[in-house]
C-alpha positions in Angstrom: 111.7 167.0 74.4 112.3 163.5 74.7 115.0 162.0 72.4 117.6 162.8 69.8 119.0 162.2 66.4 119.8 160.8 62.3 118.6 160.5 57.6 119.2 159.3 53.8 118.4 157.4 50.6 119.3 154.8 48.1 121.7 155.1 45.1 122.2 158.6 43.9 118.6 159.5 44.8 119.1 158.1 48.3 122.1 160.4 49.0 120.6 163.4 47.2 117.3 163.2 49.0 118.9 162.9 52.4 121.1 165.9 51.8 118.2 168.0 50.6 116.3 167.1 53.7 119.3 168.2 55.8 119.2 171.7 54.3 116.5 173.5 56.3 115.8 177.2 57.2 118.6 179.4 58.4 118.6 180.4 62.0 116.4 183.4 62.7 117.0 186.6 64.7 114.7 187.9 67.3 111.6 186.3 66.1 110.6 182.7 65.2 112.7 180.9 62.7 111.4 181.1 59.1 110.0 177.8 57.7 110.8 177.1 54.0 108.1 175.9 51.7 108.2 172.4 50.4 109.4 173.7 47.0 112.2 175.6 48.7 113.0 172.5 50.7 113.4 170.5 47.5 115.9 172.9 46.0 117.9 173.7 49.2 121.7 173.6 48.9 123.3 170.3 49.6 125.0 169.6 52.9 128.8 169.9 53.2 130.6 166.7 52.3 134.2 167.3 53.4 135.6 168.0 56.9 136.3 171.7 57.7 140.0 172.4 58.0 141.1 172.9 61.6 142.5 176.2 62.6 144.1 175.1 65.8 144.9 177.6 68.5 147.8 176.9 70.9 146.8 175.9 74.4 148.4 179.1 75.7 145.7 181.1 73.9 142.8 179.6 75.8 141.1 182.6 77.5 137.8 183.4 79.1 134.7 181.5 80.2 131.3 181.3 78.5 128.6 181.3 81.1 125.3 179.5 80.3 122.2 179.0 82.4 120.1 175.9 82.5 116.6 175.9 84.1 116.6 172.1 84.1 119.4 169.9 85.3 120.5 167.0 83.1 119.5 163.6 84.4 122.6 161.8 83.0 125.4 162.7 80.5 125.7 159.3 78.9 123.4 159.4 75.9 122.6 155.7 76.4 120.6 156.7 79.4 119.2 160.1 78.7 116.8 161.6 76.1 116.7 164.9 77.8 117.4 168.0 75.7 119.4 169.7 78.4 121.7 166.7 78.4 121.8 166.4 74.6 122.9 169.9 73.9 126.0 169.6 76.1 127.4 166.9 73.8 128.5 169.5 71.2 131.1 170.5 73.8 132.5 167.2 74.8 131.0 164.2 72.8 130.7 164.9 69.1 129.0 162.6 66.7 130.0 161.5 63.3 128.6 164.8 61.9 126.9 167.9 63.1 124.5 170.4 61.6 125.5 174.0 61.0 123.4 177.2 61.3 121.6 176.3 58.0 120.8 172.9 59.4 123.2 171.3 56.8 125.2 168.3 57.9 129.0 168.6 57.9 131.7 166.0 59.0 133.1 165.9 62.5 134.6 162.5 63.2 134.5 161.4 59.5 136.2 162.7 56.4 133.0 163.2 54.5 129.2 162.6 54.6 128.6 159.2 53.0 126.9 159.3 49.6 126.4 157.1 46.6 128.9 159.2 44.6 131.8 158.8 47.2 131.0 155.1 47.8 129.7 155.7 51.3 126.3 154.3 50.3 126.1 150.9 48.6 124.1 150.4 45.4 121.3 148.6 47.2 121.2 151.2 50.0 121.8 148.6 52.7 125.5 149.4 53.5 126.8 152.6 55.0 130.6 153.2 55.1 132.1 155.8 57.3 135.7 156.9 56.8 137.1 158.3 60.0 139.4 161.3 60.3 142.9 160.1 61.1 143.6 163.2 63.3 140.8 162.7 65.8 141.7 161.6 69.3 139.9 161.3 72.6 140.6 164.0 75.1 143.2 161.8 76.8 145.1 161.5 73.5 143.9 157.9 72.7 143.1 157.7 69.0 139.5 157.4 68.0 139.0 154.3 65.9 136.3 152.2 64.3 136.4 149.9 67.3 134.8 152.8 69.3 131.9 152.8 66.9 131.5 149.0 67.1 131.6 149.2 70.9 128.9 151.9 70.9 126.6 149.7 68.8 127.3 146.7 71.1 126.5 148.8 74.2 123.2 150.0 72.7 122.2 146.5 71.8 123.4 144.7 75.0 120.5 143.5 77.1 122.8 144.0 80.1 122.4 147.8 79.7 118.9 149.2 80.4 119.2 152.0 77.8 116.6 154.7 76.9 116.0 153.1 73.5 117.6 150.7 71.0 115.9 152.3 68.1 116.8 152.3 65.2 119.7 149.8 65.7 117.4 147.0 66.9 114.9 147.5 64.1 117.0 148.3 61.1 120.7 147.5 61.7 122.0 143.9 61.3 125.5 144.8 62.4 128.4 147.3 62.6 132.0 146.2 61.8 135.4 147.8 61.8 136.8 147.1 58.3 140.0 148.7 59.5 140.9 151.2 62.2 139.6 154.1 60.1 136.6 152.5 58.4 133.2 151.7 60.0 130.7 149.7 58.0 127.0 149.7 59.0 124.8 147.0 57.6 121.1 147.7 57.4 118.5 145.0 57.1 116.9 147.2 54.4 117.6 150.8 53.1 117.0 153.1 56.1 115.9 156.6 55.1 116.6 158.6 58.3 120.2 157.4 58.8 121.7 160.9 58.9 119.8 161.8 62.0 119.6 158.4 63.6 123.0 156.7 63.3 126.1 157.5 65.5 125.2 161.0 66.7 127.5 160.0 69.6 130.3 157.5 70.1 131.5 156.0 73.4 135.1 155.6 74.4 135.8 151.8 74.3 139.1 152.1 76.2 137.3 153.8 79.1 134.0 151.9 79.3 134.8 148.4 78.1 136.7 147.6 81.4 133.7 148.9 83.3 131.4 146.7 81.3 133.6 143.6 81.8 133.9 144.2 85.5 130.3 145.2 86.3 128.4 143.4 83.5 126.6 146.7 82.7 127.2 150.4 82.1 124.1 151.3 84.0 126.0 152.6 87.0 129.3 153.6 85.4 131.0 156.6 87.0 131.5 158.0 83.5 127.7 158.5 83.1 127.9 161.5 85.4 131.6 162.3 85.2 132.7 161.7 81.6 136.3 162.9 82.0 137.2 161.5 78.6 135.3 162.7 75.6 135.8 163.9 72.0 135.2 167.6 71.2 136.5 171.1 71.8 135.9 170.8 75.6 136.1 168.0 78.1 134.1 167.4 81.3 135.5 169.0 84.4 132.9 169.1 87.2 129.3 168.5 88.0 127.9 169.7 91.3 124.3 168.7 91.5 121.9 171.6 91.9 124.7 174.1 91.2 126.7 173.8 88.0 128.5 171.8 85.3 131.8 172.9 83.8 133.8 171.9 80.8 137.4 172.9 80.2 139.3 173.4 76.9 140.5 170.3 75.2 143.8 170.9 73.5 143.6 167.5 71.8 140.6 168.4 69.7 141.2 168.9 66.0 140.1 172.5 66.3 140.9 173.6 69.9 138.6 176.3 71.3 139.4 179.9 72.0 137.7 179.7 75.4 139.3 178.3 78.5 136.0 177.0 79.9 132.3 176.6 79.5 130.4 177.0 82.8 126.8 175.9 83.0 124.9 177.3 86.0 121.8 175.4 87.1 119.1 177.9 88.2 115.8 177.0 89.9 113.3 178.6 87.4 112.7 180.9 84.5 112.6 184.0 86.8 116.1 183.3 88.1 117.4 182.8 84.6 115.9 186.1 83.4 117.4 187.9 86.4 120.8 186.5 85.5 120.4 187.5 81.8 119.4 191.0 82.7 122.3 191.4 85.2 124.8 190.3 82.6 125.7 187.2 84.6 125.1 184.8 81.7 126.2 184.9 78.1 123.6 182.4 76.8 120.1 182.0 78.2 118.3 178.8 77.2 114.7 177.6 76.7 113.2 181.0 76.8 109.5 181.9 76.2 108.4 184.5 73.8 106.9 186.8 76.4 110.4 187.4 77.7 111.9 188.8 74.5 111.0 192.5 75.0 112.2 192.6 78.6 115.5 190.9 77.7 116.3 193.0 74.7 115.4 196.3 76.4 118.9 197.1 77.6 120.6 196.7 74.3 123.2 194.1 75.4 121.1 191.0 74.7 119.7 189.6 71.5 117.1 186.9 71.5 117.4 184.6 68.5 115.4 181.6 67.4 116.6 178.4 65.8 114.5 175.9 63.8 114.8 172.8 66.0 111.4 171.3 65.0 110.0 171.7 68.5 106.3 172.0 69.5 104.9 172.4 73.0 102.9 169.2 73.1 100.4 167.1 75.0 101.1 163.4 74.8 98.2 161.3 75.8 98.5 158.0 77.7 96.4 155.4 75.9 98.0 152.3 77.5 95.2 150.1 78.8 97.5 149.0 81.7 98.2 152.4 83.1 95.8 155.1 81.7 92.5 156.4 83.1 89.8 154.3 81.4 88.3 157.4 79.8 91.6 157.9 77.9 91.0 154.8 75.9 87.9 156.4 74.2 88.6 158.6 71.2 85.5 160.6 72.0 86.9 161.6 75.4 90.3 162.4 73.9 88.5 164.6 71.3 86.5 166.3 74.1 89.7 167.1 75.9 91.0 168.9 72.9 87.8 170.8 72.3 87.6 171.7 76.0 91.0 173.4 76.0 91.3 177.0 74.7 94.9 176.8 73.6 94.4 180.0 71.5 93.6 182.2 74.5 96.5 180.5 76.4 98.9 181.5 73.7 97.4 185.0 73.4 97.6 185.6 77.2 100.9 184.0 78.0 103.1 184.1 74.9 103.4 185.8 71.5 101.0 184.3 68.9 103.2 185.4 66.0 106.0 183.3 67.4 104.0 180.5 69.1 100.9 179.8 67.1 98.8 176.8 68.1 100.0 173.7 66.1 97.9 170.9 64.7 100.4 168.0 64.4 103.7 166.8 65.8 105.4 167.8 62.5 104.0 171.4 62.2 107.5 172.8 62.9 109.4 170.4 60.7 110.0 172.1 57.3 108.8 170.1 54.4 106.6 167.8 56.4 104.1 170.2 57.9 100.6 170.0 56.3 98.0 172.8 55.9 95.3 170.2 55.4 95.0 169.7 59.2 94.1 172.6 61.5 94.3 172.7 65.3 91.3 171.3 67.1 89.0 174.3 67.7 87.9 175.4 71.2 84.3 174.2 71.4 83.2 173.4 75.0 79.6 172.6 74.0 80.7 170.0 71.5 83.1 168.6 74.2 80.2 168.2 76.6 78.2 166.4 73.9 81.0 164.0 73.2 81.4 163.2 76.9 77.7 162.5 77.1 77.9 160.2 74.1 80.8 158.4 75.8 78.7 157.8 78.9 80.6 160.2 81.2 78.0 162.2 83.1 77.8 163.8 86.5 75.6 161.3 88.2 76.3 162.4 91.8 76.1 166.1 91.3 79.7 166.9 92.5 80.6 168.8 89.3 82.8 166.1 87.9 81.6 163.5 85.4 81.8 159.9 86.3 81.1 156.4 84.8 80.7 153.1 86.4 81.8 154.6 89.7 85.0 156.1 88.3 85.4 159.9 88.5 86.7 161.7 85.4 89.7 163.1 87.1 92.8 163.1 84.8 96.5 163.2 85.8 98.1 166.2 84.1 101.8 166.0 84.5 104.7 168.2 83.4 107.9 169.8 84.7 108.2 172.6 87.2 108.6 175.3 84.5 106.6 178.3 85.6 105.0 178.8 82.2 103.7 175.2 82.3 102.4 175.7 85.8 100.4 178.7 84.6 99.0 176.7 81.7 98.0 173.9 84.1 96.1 176.4 86.2 94.2 177.8 83.2 93.4 174.3 81.8 92.1 173.3 85.2 89.5 176.1 85.0 88.6 175.4 81.4 88.1 171.7 82.0 85.9 172.3 85.1 83.4 174.0 82.8 82.8 170.7 81.0 83.0 168.5 84.0 86.5 167.1 83.7 88.5 167.1 86.9 92.3 167.2 87.0 95.2 166.3 89.3 98.0 168.7 88.6 101.4 167.0 88.9 104.8 168.6 88.5 108.1 166.8 88.5 111.7 168.1 88.6 113.5 167.4 85.4 115.8 164.8 86.9 112.7 162.7 87.8 110.4 163.5 84.8 112.7 162.1 82.2 113.9 159.0 84.0 113.5 155.6 82.3 111.3 152.7 83.5 113.9 151.1 85.8 114.7 154.4 87.4 111.1 155.1 88.2 110.4 157.7 85.6 106.7 158.8 85.9 106.2 158.9 82.2 107.8 155.6 81.5 105.7 154.1 84.2 102.5 155.6 82.8 101.8 157.7 85.9 100.0 160.3 83.9 97.1 160.8 81.5 98.3 164.0 79.9 102.0 164.8 79.7 103.2 168.2 78.6 106.7 169.0 77.3 108.4 170.4 74.2 109.3 167.8 71.7 110.5 167.5 68.1 111.0 164.5 65.8 114.0 162.5 66.8 116.3 164.1 64.3 115.4 167.4 62.7 115.8 168.2 59.9 114.4 164.7 59.3 110.8 163.9 60.5 111.7 160.5 62.0 109.9 159.8 65.3 108.8 156.2 65.0 110.0 155.1 68.4 107.3 157.3 70.0 104.5 155.2 68.5 105.7 151.7 67.5 104.2 148.7 69.3 107.7 147.3 69.8 108.7 150.4 71.8 105.8 150.3 74.3 107.4 150.6 77.7 106.8 147.8 80.3 108.5 145.6 82.8 109.3 143.2 80.0 110.5 146.1 77.8 111.9 148.7 80.1 114.0 150.4 77.5 111.0 151.1 75.2 110.6 154.7 74.1 106.8 154.6 73.5 105.7 156.0 76.9 102.1 156.6 75.6 101.5 152.9 75.3 99.9 153.3 71.8 99.9 150.2 69.7 98.2 149.7 66.3 99.5 147.4 63.6 98.3 149.7 60.9 100.4 152.6 62.4 103.3 150.2 62.7 103.1 149.4 59.0 103.0 153.1 58.1 106.0 154.0 60.3 108.1 151.1 59.2 107.3 151.8 55.5 108.3 155.4 55.7 111.6 154.5 57.3 112.6 152.5 54.2 111.1 154.7 51.5 113.8 156.3 49.4 111.6 158.6 47.3 111.0 161.9 49.2 107.6 162.5 47.7 106.4 159.0 48.5 107.8 159.3 52.1 106.0 162.7 52.5 102.7 161.0 51.4 103.2 158.4 54.1 103.7 161.1 56.7 100.5 162.7 55.5 98.7 159.4 56.3 100.5 159.1 59.7 99.5 162.6 60.6 95.9 162.1 59.5 95.6 158.9 61.6 97.1 160.6 64.7 94.8 163.5 64.2 91.6 161.4 63.8 92.5 159.2 66.8 93.5 162.3 68.9 96.8 160.7 70.0 98.5 164.1 70.2 97.3 167.6 71.0 99.5 170.5 69.9 99.8 173.4 72.3 102.0 175.8 70.3 104.9 175.9 67.9 108.0 176.2 70.0 111.2 177.4 68.2 114.2 177.4 70.4 114.7 180.9 71.8 118.1 181.8 73.1 119.5 185.0 74.6 123.0 185.9 73.6 124.9 188.6 75.5 127.2 190.9 73.4 130.1 189.9 75.6 130.2 186.5 73.9 131.3 186.6 70.3 131.2 184.1 67.5 128.0 182.3 68.6 126.1 180.8 65.6 123.4 178.5 66.8 121.7 175.7 64.8 118.5 173.7 65.5 119.7 170.1 65.7 123.2 170.7 67.2 123.0 174.2 68.7 126.6 174.5 69.9 128.2 173.1 66.8 130.7 176.0 66.5 131.7 176.3 70.2 135.4 176.2 69.1 134.9 179.7 67.6 133.3 181.4 70.6 135.3 184.0 72.4 134.7 186.5 75.2 134.9 190.1 74.2 137.9 191.9 75.6 
């Protein structure tokens, strides 16, 4: 996964459509999350529009620790500088956004009094102005009131060229300004109606009173201590400690509008999937994260653990480097990219390593996004003979008899990069054997998570283009919305001149730009869906993306932790309700 969150429409239709899109499938129980049909999607219940009433517990009642395991360590906790899922999901503990999504993937207010709509005046008649009314009872964990100035400051920090952030999308492309009309009112001005605002705008807010002095002193937030030790936040818990390679902890925040029942959330960093599985089976962790479907039977065998799935929109994916400046020259030829897909038996990989009923091979980036998946495109088949023919047509032949194809003195050896996850290493080993049968060589590369997701200025291998195939699990930027434009826009191509660009593949096509920008400002859901059909078809024909398998989030929950009710977009949305069984 690579980035996060935000969605909406114009006039009454603008608000209604966005809320319908926010209402996705309910969280599943031990198997993959159900995916609603497009018809069901259109008639789904609207999202909540008013803030839930706090049921505050006195500080003296804080009791117990929720233990969670992470198999990857966050690279940064400041969302300006991280697109890593393991960083993102911690924010529901300590850095709430304007709204969250419940177990039905419906939006509900967190920092605001209600979800903006045309009916409540939150969306202007022309769809270009969004008004957020802040809750008057929300304070930062140090007791400082949260105000509209914090939202304006957040926007300013995203847009400041002095900060080398992960991405400025969508603010740079669609927002002309953010203002504080009064301390409790935030006004967002769009250059034109922006359909995905609910999953793209203010999914986090930064504390101005903490970070503005740092920015004024250092001229940037790039090196702020708060990035790794955010001791002031807004949520049911507040950061306590981060010991690299060991753990992160968050303590109860009595200043949150709904103080938690727990005293602490403790996140233990474990080295690999096997270590996490051992901790789950031993009862040492309440919540296991980022599981694979082949673990379900073993984990549930003892009766104390339940594995549940949430519809987060994720697919295990291959992202192909097509940047002429950094990619292997063969990657610039669509015939070679097609041959790569045909030479890879993803079906047997899923059959041998996972559960095909939970993790079927996917065809497009949106196959796990309810309402936007398409049955008209099927996964590329396994056809090694056709792969060989395409490579021959592209001029890649084994001229020196070493078993690897070459062209103009360049060997067809591709850099296949991913994380250190054991499942992905196993997939790499199988792929290496399959590609050898058609004459494609491979350099297998594995990076620790704190390196793999780094941005350009921090030497991130993906941002620098030091790969040809990159594998990880990714979803659109804001499920339940399909928005993912920053992955493929020309303006987001990462380079020395654009280090905060989010398009690490280096893909640039004006025709795709036009489609992506048009969908973002299309209010009518049917028309927007039609545009996504075109986008998916173009990506499929050009083989810009190869799906490995649908990847619903699988979590283990120990019976010793009660009240857990996970969602896809914001998994820990109800952490205030968690308690440890007596």
